[in-house]
N, C-alpha and C positions, 0 to 999 in steps of 0.2 A: 198476221201477226195475231190475232185475237185467237183464231183456232188452234195457233201452237201453243198459245199460253193456258188454253183449256185443256190442251190433252198432255201438257206439263204443268202441273201445279206449281211447281219450284220456281218456274219463271213468274207467275203471278206474286210470288213473296218478294222477288226482286224488283219488281216492278213497283208495288208498294213503299217498298224501302225507298228507291229511288224517288217517289213521290214526297215522301215524308221528309227527305234530307233537301230535295229542291224547294218545297215548300217552306222549309224551315230558312233556307238560305236568301228567298225572295222575298220572305215576309220581313228576315233580319233587315236586309238592305232597305227595304220600306220604312222601316222604323227607325233605322240609322239616319236617314235622309230628313226623316219628321221632325224628331226629337232634337231639342237645341241643346241640352246640358251635355256640356263635354265628358263628365264622368259617365254618364248613360252611354254615350257612344263609345268610350274605351270599352265599357262593360259589354256591349253588343259585339264589338271587336274580338272582345277574348272570349265571350260565352258560346257565340256560334261556330268556332272552327272545334271547340270542347266537345260539344253537343254534337257535332258532325263523328268525333272521334269516339265517343261513347256510343252514339246509335251503330256505327262500324263494328264496335266489339260485341254489342248484344246481337246484333245481325248473324255476327258469325259465331258467337256460343249458342244460338239457337239451334236446337237440332230439327224439332218439328214445330208447326203450327206458326202462329204469328205473336210476336213481342209486342205487346202493348205500351210498354215502357218507353220506347223513345216519343210516342206519341203524347203520354202522359207528360213528361218532361219538356216537349215542346209547346204543349197547350199552358203549362204553368208559367213558363218563363213568358210566354208572350203575354198572358193577362197580367202579369205584375209590369211590362213594357206600356201595355194598354193604360194601364193605370197611372203611370209615369206621364204618359201623354196626356192623360186629361188633367193631370194635377197642372201640368204644363201651362195647358189652354186656359185653365180657370185661373191662373195666376197671372195671364196676359190680358190686356185692354187690347180690344180690336175694334175697329170702325164698324162693321157690320156683326150682325150674330153668326156666333162660331158655326151655328147648324146650317148655315147656309154654305158652307165651303165642303168642297170633293173630301179633301182628306177625313174631316169628322165623319162623315158617311161611311169611309171605307174602313176607319177605326172603329166605328158601331159593328158594322159587319163581321170584324175580325173579332172583336168581343164576343159578339153571338156565337160565332162559329166555334173560337176555342173554348169559351166557357162549356157551351153543347158539347163538343168533343171530350174536353176534361172529364166532365160527368158521366159521359157517355162510357169511355175507357174505363173508369173507374166502375162503373156499373156492369160493363163487359168482363173486366177481369173476376167478379163475384158470382157471375151466372152460373148454374149449376146445369138446368136443362136448354134444350134446342129453342124450345118456345121464347125463353128470355132472350137467348142470343140473337133472335129472329127480332125482337122487342129493340135490342141494343142497336140492330141495324137501321132498323126504322126510325129511331131517333137519329142516328146518323146522318142519314137521308134527309130527314126534314131539316136538320142543321145546317146540311149544306145546300139546299135549295133556298132557305133563307138568308144564308150568307150570299148567293149568287143574287138573288133578287135585291138586298139592299147595296150590291156594289152596282148592279145594273142601274137602279134606280138612283146612286149618289151622283152619276154624270147627268141625269136630267133635269135635277131638280136643284142643283148648285149653280152659285153665280162667280166663284173664283176660290181662291186659294190663299192661305195664310202666309204672305210673304212679308216682307220686311216694311214694305209701304203701308201695309193695313194694319200693323201694330202701333199702337199708340207706347210711347215711352213716358213712363212714371218713374220718377226718382225714387229709388229704394230709403233714402235717408231722410224722405218727406215725414216731417214729426206733427202729425194731426193730433195726436193724443194731447199734446200740451199745447197750453194756452198760454200765452204771454201777455201781459199788459205793457202795451205802447206806452210813451210817455205824453200823449195827446189825451190819454181817457183819465188821466188824474186832473 
């Protein structure tokens, strides 16, 4: 199959777009299962199909070369989701440190990957010479290797996951800022 792709470059384009779409769908499912806020889950259910449709139209309209816009959109959307995940984690009390969970390190790997890809594709769109394009490919390779290393190490150095048993429930209407004198203090 690889020989056929090398002989017919247009198949390489199909493989890249299939990779982008499958990556978006799989990471979308991962964050859908990870994030607790219902509004974000609804947003994921709406954004992923819209992204697939937009990417499909960009793919059909592209006459030659490779359009980086689906990858830019994908990276930007997942950077936003990663930010919301970290916001949720910071607002929850857990029994043991968050950095000891598999999910945390998988999200850190995603953060490195999508941040690196976002800036790499922005850089790639502004390249003028082949040496700059090669530098962008080198950045992409480095970011991908870093992501895969963090993903692999996350399974070895983690103790568990953030399930409902490990989260401490703190009441939201706990008024710690106001101090009221009791009758016994008089």
